[in-house]
C-alpha positions in Angstrom: 44.9 7.5 -5.1 47.9 7.0 -2.6 50.9 8.8 -2.6 52.8 5.3 -2.9 50.7 4.2 -5.8 51.1 7.7 -7.6 54.6 7.6 -7.6 54.3 3.6 -9.0 52.6 5.0 -11.8 55.9 6.8 -12.8 57.1 3.3 -13.5 54.4 1.2 -15.1 51.1 3.0 -16.7 47.7 2.5 -14.1 46.5 0.8 -17.4 48.8 -1.9 -17.6 48.6 -2.2 -14.1 45.3 -3.3 -14.1 45.7 -5.3 -17.5 47.5 -7.7 -15.5 45.6 -7.5 -12.5 42.9 -8.3 -14.4 44.8 -11.4 -16.4 46.3 -12.6 -12.8 44.3 -14.9 -11.1 45.6 -15.2 -7.8 44.5 -18.7 -7.0 47.2 -19.7 -10.2 49.6 -17.1 -8.9 49.5 -18.5 -5.3 49.2 -22.0 -5.9 52.5 -22.1 -7.6 54.0 -21.8 -4.3 51.6 -22.9 -1.6 49.3 -26.0 -1.8 45.4 -24.8 -1.7 43.0 -26.9 -1.0 39.3 -25.9 -1.5 37.7 -24.2 1.6 33.8 -23.8 0.8 34.0 -20.7 -2.0 37.6 -19.9 -0.8 41.3 -22.2 -0.9 43.5 -22.6 2.1 46.7 -23.3 2.7 49.7 -23.2 5.6 51.2 -19.3 5.5 54.6 -19.1 3.3 55.4 -16.0 5.6 54.6 -18.0 9.5 55.4 -20.8 11.3 51.9 -22.8 11.9 51.0 -26.3 11.6 47.0 -25.5 10.9 46.2 -23.6 7.8 45.0 -20.0 8.5 46.2 -18.4 5.1 43.0 -17.8 2.8 42.9 -17.4 -0.8 39.7 -15.5 -2.3 39.3 -16.5 -6.1 36.1 -14.1 -6.2 37.6 -11.5 -4.3 41.1 -11.5 -6.2 42.8 -11.5 -2.6 44.6 -13.4 0.0 44.7 -12.9 3.9 46.9 -15.0 6.8 44.4 -15.0 9.7 47.9 -16.3 11.8 50.0 -13.6 11.1 47.8 -10.7 9.6 49.8 -10.9 6.4 47.3 -9.9 3.4 47.3 -8.7 -1.0 46.1 -9.2 -4.0 48.3 -11.0 -6.1 51.1 -8.3 -6.8 51.0 -8.1 -3.3 52.3 -11.7 -2.8 54.8 -11.7 -5.6 56.3 -8.5 -3.7 56.5 -10.3 -0.4 57.0 -14.0 -1.6 60.3 -12.8 -3.6 61.3 -10.1 -2.0 60.8 -7.8 -5.0 59.9 -4.5 -5.7 56.7 -3.3 -7.0 57.4 -2.7 -10.2 59.2 -6.5 -10.0 56.3 -7.9 -9.4 54.3 -6.0 -11.8 56.6 -7.3 -14.5 56.8 -10.5 -12.9 53.1 -11.6 -13.8 53.0 -9.3 -16.9 56.1 -11.7 -18.1 54.2 -14.9 -16.5 51.0 -13.6 -18.5 52.3 -12.1 -21.8 51.9 -8.9 -21.2 53.8 -6.5 -22.6 55.4 -3.1 -20.8 57.0 -0.1 -21.9 60.2 -0.2 -20.4 60.8 3.3 -20.8 57.8 4.3 -18.5 60.6 2.6 -15.4 62.8 5.0 -13.3 66.6 5.0 -14.3 67.4 3.0 -11.4 64.7 0.6 -11.3 65.2 0.2 -15.1 69.0 -0.8 -14.1 67.9 -3.1 -11.6 66.2 -5.3 -13.9 68.2 -5.3 -16.8 71.0 -6.2 -14.5 68.9 -9.2 -13.7 68.1 -10.2 -17.1 71.5 -9.7 -18.0 73.0 -12.1 -15.6 69.9 -14.5 -16.2 70.9 -15.2 -19.8 75.2 -15.3 -19.0 73.7 -18.1 -16.7 72.0 -20.0 -19.3 74.8 -19.0 -22.4 77.2 -20.7 -19.3 75.3 -23.8 -18.7 75.4 -24.6 -22.7 79.2 -24.1 -22.7 79.3 -26.3 -20.0 77.2 -29.0 -21.8 78.9 -28.7 -25.1 82.5 -29.3 -23.9 80.9 -32.1 -21.8 79.8 -33.5 -25.4 83.1 -32.4 -27.0 85.3 -35.8 -27.8 88.3 -34.7 -26.3 87.7 -31.8 -23.7 84.1 -33.5 -22.4 86.2 -37.0 -22.0 87.2 -36.1 -18.1 83.5 -35.1 -17.2 82.3 -37.9 -19.1 84.4 -40.6 -17.3 83.4 -39.4 -13.7 79.7 -39.0 -14.7 79.5 -42.7 -15.8 82.2 -43.2 -12.8 78.9 -42.3 -10.6 76.6 -44.0 -12.5 74.4 -41.1 -14.1 71.6 -42.2 -16.9 72.2 -39.8 -20.5 68.4 -39.0 -19.4 69.7 -37.3 -16.2 72.7 -35.6 -17.4 70.1 -34.2 -20.2 67.3 -33.5 -17.2 69.6 -31.5 -15.7 71.7 -29.9 -17.9 74.8 -31.5 -16.4 78.3 -30.3 -17.1 81.9 -29.9 -17.1 84.3 -27.3 -16.7 87.8 -28.1 -18.4 90.7 -27.6 -16.8 92.7 -24.5 -17.3 92.2 -20.1 -16.0 90.2 -18.7 -18.7 88.2 -20.6 -20.8 85.1 -19.2 -19.9 86.4 -16.0 -20.2 87.4 -16.0 -23.5 84.3 -17.8 -24.8 82.4 -14.9 -23.4 84.9 -12.0 -24.3 84.4 -13.8 -27.9 80.8 -13.1 -27.2 81.0 -9.7 -26.3 79.7 -9.9 -23.2 81.5 -7.3 -20.4 83.8 -9.4 -18.1 82.3 -7.2 -15.1 78.9 -8.5 -15.9 80.2 -12.2 -16.3 81.7 -11.7 -12.7 78.5 -10.5 -10.9 77.3 -13.7 -12.2 79.6 -14.9 -10.0 80.8 -17.0 -13.2 84.7 -15.5 -12.7 87.0 -14.2 -10.3 88.6 -10.4 -10.9 92.6 -10.2 -10.1 94.6 -7.2 -10.9 95.4 -8.8 -14.2 92.3 -9.6 -15.2 90.0 -12.0 -15.0 89.7 -16.1 -14.5 87.6 -19.3 -14.5 85.9 -19.5 -11.1 85.0 -23.4 -12.2 87.9 -25.2 -13.2 88.4 -28.7 -14.2 85.0 -29.6 -12.5 81.9 -31.5 -13.1 78.7 -28.7 -13.5 75.5 -28.5 -12.3 73.3 -26.0 -12.6 71.1 -24.5 -10.4 67.7 -23.5 -11.3 65.1 -21.7 -9.3 61.6 -22.8 -9.8 60.6 -21.4 -12.9 63.5 -23.4 -14.6 66.1 -20.1 -15.4 69.8 -20.7 -14.2 70.6 -19.1 -11.4 74.2 -20.4 -10.6 76.2 -23.4 -10.4 78.0 -26.0 -8.2 81.1 -27.9 -9.1 82.6 -31.0 -8.1 86.5 -32.2 -8.2 86.8 -35.0 -10.8 89.3 -36.4 -8.1 89.7 -35.8 -3.9 91.1 -32.5 -4.4 89.6 -29.4 -2.4 87.6 -27.8 -1.8 85.2 -31.0 -3.4 82.6 -28.8 -3.8 82.6 -25.3 -5.0 79.3 -22.9 -5.2 78.5 -19.8 -6.9 78.4 -16.9 -4.5 75.2 -14.7 -3.6 74.5 -12.8 -6.7 71.8 -10.5 -7.5 69.7 -13.7 -9.3 71.3 -16.7 -6.8 70.1 -16.8 -3.1 71.5 -19.8 -1.3 68.8 -19.1 2.0 65.7 -19.6 -0.4 67.4 -21.9 -3.1 67.1 -25.7 -3.2 68.9 -27.9 -6.1 66.2 -29.6 -8.2 63.1 -28.1 -6.7 62.0 -27.4 -10.0 61.8 -31.0 -11.2 60.7 -31.8 -8.1 57.7 -30.0 -7.3 55.0 -32.0 -9.4 55.7 -34.9 -7.5 56.2 -33.4 -4.4 52.6 -32.2 -4.6 51.3 -35.9 -5.4 53.2 -37.5 -2.8 52.3 -35.2 -0.3 55.9 -35.6 1.3 59.7 -34.0 0.3 63.1 -35.8 0.7 66.1 -33.4 1.5 69.5 -34.5 1.1 72.8 -33.0 1.3 74.4 -33.1 -1.6 73.9 -32.9 -5.9 74.3 -36.8 -6.7 72.4 -38.0 -3.5 69.1 -36.3 -5.3 70.7 -37.5 -8.9 70.9 -40.9 -7.5 67.5 -40.9 -6.4 66.2 -39.6 -9.3 68.1 -42.4 -11.4 65.8 -45.0 -9.3 62.6 -43.2 -9.9 62.7 -41.0 -6.7 62.1 -37.7 -8.2 60.1 -36.2 -4.5 63.5 -34.4 -3.6 65.6 -31.4 -3.1 69.1 -31.0 -1.8 70.6 -27.8 0.3 73.7 -26.2 -1.8 76.2 -26.5 0.7 74.5 -24.6 3.5 72.3 -25.1 6.7 68.5 -25.6 6.2 66.9 -22.3 6.5 63.7 -21.6 7.7 63.5 -19.9 4.2 63.9 -23.5 2.9 61.2 -24.6 4.8 58.5 -21.8 3.9 59.1 -22.8 0.2 58.8 -25.9 0.3 55.4 -26.2 2.3 54.1 -25.0 -0.5 54.5 -28.4 -2.1 54.5 -31.0 0.0 53.0 -31.7 3.9 55.8 -33.6 5.2 59.5 -33.5 5.2 62.2 -36.1 5.2 65.7 -35.3 6.0 67.6 -38.0 5.0 71.4 -37.7 6.9 74.5 -39.7 6.5 74.7 -42.1 10.0 78.5 -40.5 10.7 78.4 -38.1 13.9 79.0 -34.9 11.3 75.4 -36.3 9.8 73.7 -36.8 13.1 75.0 -33.4 14.2 73.1 -31.7 11.5 70.1 -34.3 12.0 70.1 -32.2 15.3 70.4 -29.2 14.6 67.5 -29.3 12.0 64.9 -30.1 15.2 65.0 -26.8 16.3 63.4 -25.2 13.2 61.4 -27.8 12.2 59.7 -26.8 15.4 59.6 -23.3 15.2 58.6 -24.0 11.8 55.4 -26.2 13.2 56.4 -28.8 10.5 56.0 -32.5 9.7 59.3 -33.6 9.5 60.9 -37.0 9.6 64.6 -37.9 10.4 65.6 -40.8 7.8 68.9 -42.0 9.2 70.9 -44.3 6.9 72.5 -47.4 8.0 76.4 -47.0 9.0 79.1 -46.1 6.1 76.2 -45.2 3.9 75.1 -41.7 2.1 71.6 -42.3 -0.1 74.1 -42.0 -3.2 75.5 -45.2 -2.3 72.5 -46.6 -0.8 69.9 -46.3 -3.6 72.1 -48.2 -5.6 72.7 -50.7 -3.3 69.0 -51.1 -2.6 67.3 -50.2 -5.0 64.8 -47.4 -5.7 61.6 -49.5 -3.7 64.1 -50.7 -0.6 64.8 -46.4 -0.4 61.1 -45.8 -0.6 60.6 -48.6 2.3 63.2 -47.3 4.6 62.1 -43.6 4.3 58.7 -44.6 4.8 59.7 -46.0 8.7 61.4 -42.5 9.3 61.3 -41.5 12.9 59.3 -38.1 14.2 61.1 -35.5 15.5 60.7 -36.8 19.3 61.1 -40.4 18.2 64.5 -39.4 16.7 65.5 -36.9 20.0 65.0 -40.2 21.8 66.8 -42.8 19.6 69.8 -40.5 19.9 69.6 -40.5 23.0 69.1 -43.5 24.3 72.0 -44.4 22.0 74.2 -41.4 23.9 74.0 -42.0 27.5 73.2 -45.4 27.4 70.6 -47.0 30.3 72.4 -46.9 33.1 70.9 -45.5 36.0 72.8 -42.6 35.4 71.9 -42.6 31.7 68.6 -42.7 32.6 68.5 -39.3 34.3 70.7 -37.7 31.6 68.3 -39.1 29.1 65.3 -37.6 30.9 67.4 -34.2 31.8 68.1 -33.9 27.5 64.1 -34.7 26.2 62.3 -32.3 29.4 62.9 -29.1 26.7 61.7 -30.7 23.5 58.4 -32.6 25.0 57.8 -29.2 27.5 57.8 -27.7 23.8 55.1 -29.7 22.5 51.8 -27.4 22.4 49.3 -30.6 21.9 49.1 -31.9 25.1 47.7 -35.5 23.7 51.2 -35.6 21.9 53.2 -34.9 25.2 50.8 -37.4 26.8 52.5 -40.1 24.4 55.6 -39.3 23.9 55.9 -39.5 28.1 54.0 -42.9 28.0 56.4 -43.6 25.7 59.5 -42.9 27.2 58.6 -43.7 30.8 58.4 -47.8 28.9 61.5 -47.2 27.1 63.4 -46.7 30.7 61.4 -48.1 33.1 60.4 -45.2 35.5 57.0 -43.8 36.3 55.7 -41.2 33.8 55.0 -38.9 36.8 58.8 -38.5 37.4 59.2 -36.9 33.6 56.1 -34.9 34.4 57.9 -34.0 37.2 60.5 -32.9 35.6 58.6 -31.1 32.7 56.9 -28.8 34.7 59.8 -28.4 36.9 61.9 -26.7 33.9 58.3 -25.6 32.7 58.8 -23.0 36.1 61.9 -21.8 36.1 61.7 -21.2 32.5 57.9 -19.3 32.6 58.0 -15.9 31.0 55.1 -13.9 30.8 54.2 -13.1 27.3 51.2 -11.0 26.4 48.6 -12.5 23.2 49.2 -10.7 20.2 46.5 -9.6 18.2 45.9 -8.3 14.9 43.3 -6.6 15.4 43.5 -2.8 13.9 40.9 -0.9 16.7 37.3 -1.3 17.8 35.1 -3.8 16.6 32.7 -1.4 15.5 35.2 1.3 13.7 36.1 -2.2 11.8 32.7 -3.2 11.2 32.1 0.7 9.7 35.4 0.0 7.1 34.2 -3.6 6.2 30.7 -2.2 5.5 31.9 0.7 3.0 34.2 -1.4 1.5 31.9 -4.3 0.6 28.6 -1.9 0.5 30.5 1.7 -0.6 26.6 2.7 -2.0 25.7 3.2 1.2 28.2 5.8 2.1 25.7 8.7 0.3 23.0 8.0 3.0 25.4 9.4 5.5 27.6 11.6 7.0 31.0 9.5 5.5 33.3 11.5 5.5 32.5 13.0 9.5 32.2 8.9 10.0 35.4 8.6 8.5 37.6 11.7 10.2 36.4 10.7 13.6 38.2 7.6 13.3 40.5 6.9 16.3 42.5 4.4 14.1 44.6 5.2 11.7 44.8 2.3 9.4 41.0 2.4 9.2 40.6 6.2 9.2 43.1 5.9 6.2 41.1 3.2 4.6 38.1 4.9 4.7 39.5 7.9 3.2 40.4 5.2 0.2 37.4 4.3 -0.1 35.8 7.4 -0.5 38.0 8.9 -2.8 37.0 5.6 -5.3 33.3 6.3 -4.9 33.4 10.4 -5.4 35.4 9.9 -8.9 33.3 6.6 -9.4 35.1 3.9 -9.6 35.0 0.3 -8.3 35.5 0.1 -4.8 36.9 -4.1 -4.2 40.1 -4.9 -2.1 41.8 -5.8 -4.5 41.6 -2.2 -6.2 42.5 -0.7 -2.8 45.2 -2.8 -1.9 46.9 -2.0 -5.8 47.2 1.8 -4.9 49.0 1.2 -2.1 52.6 0.5 -1.1 51.7 0.6 3.1 52.1 -3.1 4.2 49.7 -2.1 7.6 47.0 -0.7 5.3 47.5 -4.1 3.1 46.6 -6.0 6.0 43.6 -4.2 7.2 42.2 -4.3 3.9 42.8 -8.0 2.5 41.4 -8.7 6.7 38.2 -6.5 6.3 37.9 -7.8 2.7 36.8 -11.3 3.9 34.3 -10.1 7.0 31.6 -12.6 5.4 28.4 -10.3 6.4 25.2 -9.5 4.7 24.7 -6.1 4.0 21.1 -4.2 3.3 20.0 -0.3 3.8 18.4 -0.7 7.2 21.1 -2.5 8.9 24.2 -0.6 8.0 22.3 2.5 9.2 21.6 0.6 12.5 25.4 0.1 12.4 25.9 3.6 11.8 23.5 5.1 14.1 25.1 2.9 17.4 28.8 4.0 15.8 27.2 7.5 16.5 25.8 7.1 19.5 29.3 5.6 21.0 30.9 8.6 19.6 29.0 11.0 21.1 29.4 9.0 24.7 32.8 9.3 23.8 32.6 13.4 23.2 30.2 13.8 26.6 32.5 12.0 29.0 35.6 14.1 27.5 33.7 17.2 28.1 32.8 16.2 31.7 36.4 15.3 32.4 37.2 18.9 31.0 34.6 20.6 32.8 36.0 18.6 36.1 39.6 20.2 35.6 38.2 23.2 34.6 36.6 23.7 38.2 39.0 22.6 40.2 41.7 24.9 38.4 39.1 27.8 38.9 39.4 28.7 35.0 36.1 30.8 34.7 36.5 31.7 31.2 37.0 27.8 30.0 34.5 26.9 31.9 32.2 29.1 30.9 32.9 27.7 27.2 32.5 24.2 27.9 29.5 24.4 29.8 27.9 26.3 26.9 29.9 23.3 24.5 27.3 20.7 26.4 24.2 22.9 26.3 24.4 22.5 22.5 25.1 18.8 22.6 22.2 18.2 24.7 20.2 20.7 22.1 21.7 18.5 18.9 20.5 15.5 20.4 17.0 17.0 20.8 17.1 18.1 17.4 18.0 14.5 16.5 15.0 12.5 17.8 
């Protein structure tokens, strides 16, 4: 067991970790976050850890591991949960234990780990209690009337109010403070949940006289809240601050209710407001999410890629909406997202527009949403006009985006389209793109995800996938001769398990290390598809040993030349003796 794994054993018993790993199906775990498709005996999808347009993320149900051939990330179910949710190893184990109904004794955790976990659990319980309180207030004949009247004016149905657990925060400074005080809940915990604010003489409620929107995570746990003023007083919207359970850059309002429809339709609509989303739900459009008072982030897009192949960004037609759409385009292109931009008629937002045209009318407009380049062209033409100067400005504005298109066919199609719209020669636009590319050209070395020489990788992959062969040669000597540190460490891990008569699988090795680089190496080697038999394995070993001897001979000859140049007779004698010994060893081996 590695050093990292031995430390972790102090938190959770190894037998419990094994039980959870054996109970967890990696395809089941990952498919909650990544849209996986069958690809032979494996599954593939878009990697949630880097931007890509073609799937290079592979999951093996047989080996219970994943590996991305694009960015090199890999591991088992625990590793995926750790990376995706930014959790520690013990937290990821407990996450999966809860999913599969396996109990873990809390006393095995360190004091710090236990405090952190218990704090998150307390905050989630406080959020749930607060959501239930706001819901009860909404149904109260007196206290909830302002909230009910407001939701009625916004045409929210009882079903939508219930499905999204909408509520009302009454006027006054300490309603929630008194509610939790009566329940004996420490107010410093309520403050950590973002529900109350501390002051010198005590606490006061963050949300007062507002319509309340509980924010759920993908597992339908309340992680935060949004509050909308019942009139036009400012701030119009107020959201929970960042907390240990709520992270705006990764959380999307309504995703818990949209994930099924997103996967079924293959697309997701992104709107900006709570009521935009709820209005669409009122009209049967459920593949929709909303940002939470923050700009769209790459984390948002990577989460969404697990549920939908296409993203439709819905923006108001005003200047602020257009600028927000344009700011998002660079992100879409960087993340290689199949994105469409839906610009609503002037003066409309998704809420008002869907109530005007209905769900089917809204859907028809969404289907006509422009792609990124189409939107950029339309925007540039609208902004600069088709005068001679305007055409020059349009080409200048679109040179960068056109040049950034990796697909030559797509670039040619858009260049032709733009040339026709502007009534100019395609060659003029292409020349502008080439000139701009030459100015900005930089020397970038290709990134390779190799972990050492191919022969070294093959040796360790062989030991991993056919561990019984290790007894047929001096495996320890081979492993210690490996030049690549990560491969050497993996080889040592394999031999340790072989000597202990333990199973050797990629999933087992990944489970016993906290080293991210080693996990990547193991997952990569586990996917090396080769047929191993004793004779072919021994030929590979012989090939490696021959390669190793040549390297040693070259090194020895270089040392001999250096000793001759420096007239070091003693060292020269030792080196020549070593050369003779190596020659005799080769003869004996024949």
